[in-house]
C-alpha positions in Angstrom: -21.7 -12.0 -36.1 -22.9 -12.5 -39.7 -21.3 -16.0 -39.8 -24.0 -17.1 -37.4 -26.7 -16.6 -40.1 -29.3 -15.8 -37.4 -31.2 -13.6 -39.8 -31.9 -16.5 -42.0 -33.6 -18.6 -39.3 -37.4 -18.7 -39.0 -37.2 -17.3 -35.5 -38.5 -14.1 -34.0 -36.4 -11.8 -31.8 -38.4 -13.1 -28.9 -37.3 -16.7 -29.8 -33.7 -15.7 -30.0 -33.9 -13.9 -26.7 -35.3 -17.1 -25.1 -32.5 -19.3 -26.6 -29.8 -16.8 -25.6 -31.1 -16.6 -22.1 -31.4 -20.3 -21.7 -27.8 -20.9 -23.0 -26.5 -18.2 -20.7 -28.2 -19.7 -17.7 -26.9 -23.2 -18.3 -23.4 -22.1 -19.1 -23.2 -19.8 -16.1 -23.4 -22.8 -13.8 -21.1 -25.1 -15.7 -18.2 -22.9 -16.8 -16.2 -23.3 -13.6 -12.8 -22.8 -15.2 -13.7 -19.2 -16.1 -14.3 -18.3 -12.4 -10.9 -19.7 -11.3 -8.4 -18.5 -14.0 -7.8 -15.2 -15.7 -10.2 -14.6 -18.5 -9.2 -12.4 -21.4 -11.4 -11.4 -24.4 -13.5 -12.0 -26.2 -11.5 -10.6 -29.0 -13.9 -11.5 -31.8 -14.5 -14.2 -34.4 -11.5 -13.3 -36.5 -9.0 -13.5 -33.6 -6.9 -16.5 -34.5 -3.8 -16.7 -32.2 -2.2 -15.6 -29.0 1.2 -14.0 -29.1 3.6 -15.9 -26.8 6.4 -13.4 -27.0 8.9 -16.0 -28.0 10.6 -17.2 -31.2 11.6 -20.5 -32.6 15.1 -21.7 -33.7 17.0 -19.9 -36.5 15.8 -20.9 -39.9 17.3 -20.6 -43.3 17.0 -17.0 -44.5 18.0 -17.8 -48.1 20.7 -15.1 -47.9 24.1 -14.7 -46.4 24.6 -12.9 -43.1 20.9 -12.9 -42.3 19.3 -14.4 -39.2 15.6 -15.4 -39.3 13.3 -16.9 -36.6 9.6 -17.5 -36.7 7.5 -16.0 -33.9 5.6 -18.5 -31.7 1.9 -18.2 -31.3 -0.8 -20.3 -29.7 -3.7 -20.7 -32.1 -7.3 -20.6 -30.9 -9.6 -23.5 -31.5 -13.2 -23.4 -32.7 -15.5 -25.6 -30.6 -19.0 -26.2 -31.8 -22.0 -28.3 -30.6 -24.9 -28.9 -33.0 -28.4 -29.5 -31.8 -32.0 -29.4 -33.0 -35.2 -28.0 -31.6 -38.8 -28.7 -32.3 -40.4 -25.7 -34.2 -43.7 -26.4 -32.5 -42.1 -25.8 -29.2 -40.8 -22.4 -30.3 -44.2 -21.6 -31.7 -45.5 -22.2 -28.2 -43.1 -19.6 -26.9 -44.7 -17.0 -29.1 -48.1 -17.9 -27.5 -46.7 -17.3 -24.0 -45.8 -20.9 -23.0 -43.4 -21.0 -20.0 -42.4 -24.6 -20.3 -40.8 -24.7 -23.7 -38.6 -27.8 -24.2 -35.1 -26.7 -24.7 -33.4 -29.8 -23.5 -31.2 -30.2 -26.6 -29.8 -26.7 -26.1 -29.2 -27.5 -22.4 -27.3 -30.6 -23.3 -25.2 -28.9 -25.9 -24.2 -26.1 -23.4 -23.1 -28.7 -20.9 -21.1 -30.6 -23.5 -19.2 -27.5 -24.5 -18.7 -26.3 -21.0 -17.1 -29.7 -20.3 -14.8 -29.3 -23.2 -13.6 -25.9 -22.0 -13.2 -27.1 -18.4 -11.3 -30.2 -19.4 -9.0 -28.2 -21.7 -8.1 -25.8 -18.9 -7.5 -28.3 -16.2 -6.3 -31.4 -18.1 -5.2 -30.1 -21.5 -6.1 -30.8 -25.1 -3.2 -32.2 -27.0 -4.8 -32.0 -30.4 -5.5 -28.2 -29.9 -2.0 -27.6 -28.6 -3.2 -26.8 -25.1 -1.3 -27.9 -22.0 -3.7 -28.1 -19.0 -3.1 -27.0 -15.4 -2.7 -30.6 -14.0 -0.3 -31.6 -16.9 1.9 -28.6 -16.3 2.1 -28.9 -12.5 5.5 -30.1 -11.2 3.8 -31.3 -8.0 3.0 -35.0 -7.6 -0.8 -35.5 -7.5 -2.2 -36.3 -4.1 -4.5 -39.3 -3.6 -7.6 -39.4 -1.5 -9.4 -42.6 -0.3 -12.9 -41.3 -0.9 -13.7 -40.3 2.7 -14.5 -36.7 3.5 -12.0 -36.6 6.4 -9.1 -37.8 4.1 -10.3 -35.4 1.4 -10.0 -32.5 3.8 -6.5 -33.7 4.8 -5.4 -33.8 1.2 -6.8 -30.4 0.4 -4.9 -29.1 3.4 -1.7 -30.8 2.2 -2.2 -29.3 -1.3 -2.5 -25.8 0.1 0.7 -26.5 2.2 2.5 -27.6 -0.9 1.6 -24.4 -2.8 2.6 -22.2 0.1 6.0 -23.9 0.4 6.4 -23.3 -3.3 6.0 -19.6 -2.7 2.5 -19.5 -4.2 0.1 -17.1 -2.4 -3.6 -17.4 -2.1 -6.5 -17.2 -2.0 -6.8 -20.8 -3.2 -9.7 -22.5 -5.0 -10.9 -26.0 -5.6 -12.2 -27.3 -8.9 -14.1 -30.6 -8.3 -15.3 -33.1 -10.9 -18.9 -34.4 -10.6 -17.9 -37.8 -9.2 -15.8 -36.3 -6.4 -18.5 -33.8 -5.7 -21.1 -36.5 -5.1 -18.7 -38.8 -3.2 -17.1 -36.2 -1.0 -18.7 -32.7 -1.1 -22.2 -34.0 -0.7 -21.3 -36.6 1.9 -22.8 -36.4 5.4 -25.4 -33.8 6.5 -25.9 -32.7 2.9 -22.2 -31.8 2.7 -22.3 -28.6 4.6 -19.7 -29.4 7.2 -17.3 -30.5 4.4 -17.9 -27.4 2.4 -17.4 -25.1 5.4 -14.1 -26.8 6.3 -12.9 -26.6 2.7 -13.8 -22.9 2.5 -11.8 -22.2 5.7 -8.8 -24.1 4.3 -8.8 -22.5 0.9 -10.1 -18.9 1.6 -11.5 -19.2 -1.9 -14.2 -20.7 -4.1 -15.2 -24.4 -4.5 -16.5 -25.1 -8.0 -18.5 -28.0 -9.4 -16.6 -28.6 -12.6 -18.2 -30.8 -15.3 -15.8 -32.3 -17.8 -13.0 -33.2 -15.3 -12.2 -36.1 -13.0 -10.8 -35.7 -9.5 -10.0 -32.2 -8.4 -7.4 -29.4 -8.7 -6.3 -27.0 -6.0 -5.0 -23.8 -7.5 -4.1 -20.2 -6.6 -6.5 -17.5 -7.7 -4.0 -14.7 -7.0 -4.0 -13.9 -10.8 -1.6 -14.1 -13.8 -0.8 -17.8 -13.3 -3.4 -19.2 -15.7 -4.9 -17.4 -18.7 -8.0 -18.5 -20.7 -8.4 -16.4 -23.9 -11.5 -16.2 -26.0 -11.9 -15.1 -29.6 -15.6 -15.5 -29.9 -17.5 -16.1 -26.7 -20.4 -18.7 -26.7 -22.8 -17.8 -29.5 -25.8 -19.4 -31.0 -25.9 -19.9 -34.8 -28.3 -21.2 -37.4 -27.6 -24.1 -39.8 -31.0 -25.0 -41.5 -34.5 -26.0 -40.8 -37.1 -28.4 -42.2 -40.8 -28.9 -41.6 -40.5 -30.0 -38.0 -37.1 -29.0 -36.7 -34.7 -26.1 -36.7 -31.0 -27.1 -36.6 -28.8 -24.7 -34.6 -25.4 -24.7 -33.0 -23.5 -23.3 -30.0 -19.9 -22.3 -30.5 -16.9 -20.5 -29.1 -13.2 -20.1 -29.9 -10.6 -20.4 -27.2 -7.1 -21.1 -26.1 -5.4 -21.5 -22.8 -1.9 -21.2 -21.3 -0.1 -21.8 -18.0 2.3 -19.1 -16.9 3.1 -20.6 -13.5 3.0 -24.4 -13.5 3.7 -24.7 -9.7 0.6 -22.7 -8.8 -1.7 -25.8 -8.8 -1.8 -29.4 -7.7 -4.1 -32.3 -8.6 -6.1 -34.5 -6.2 -7.1 -37.9 -7.5 -9.1 -40.8 -6.2 -7.3 -44.0 -5.2 -7.6 -46.5 -8.0 
């Protein structure tokens, strides 16, 4: 953890405890993907790649009668969100204040959670990650925005997975727009939620960072999110008024069973 340089920051152990707890609280709500796919790790800051158990094509071995092939790996990606806090606010914490303004930390946590969720469900080409929706061979289902039709499409999605030999329980990852438009519709959304739960026999997760929704099996081994370093707070520098910090993680993701999920999108 030395690379985080926390010992150099003008913060007390109590201040770090406050920040760690705040970050954990915010991330716990927003990291929907981790609750729906297999999570492995964390394996540490130095962990750099996942072994895929495969090799590439034969390459020139620079010698006769020698075969050579490189092993394929999936590199982890470092993800970091910088933010700044008012030192006077943290001084207030040392005096027992219970309303310390940590809004910048909250925003950074939500941004990073969105990046992780989006990578898992819709991929991240620049990081070499193929997402669940991208990998799925099933044509996405389209809903018209009404709760009744949404329920119909979720039912259809579960049927498609069952006919593909994919067992449950099933889960639903829902982007913020669909959550507001459908899940919260009518009587505070409770009837819709209850119907969805009975169809899926699994969780329904508000998922910042994605659009639409994904129905997926949670039977295990189909989707794997691997962490090198889990979310950690680090120190960059400070001046007279502010302390500059960052929140980071390292991750990669792979799909083992593409047919174990199907996307639901809103009509354009």
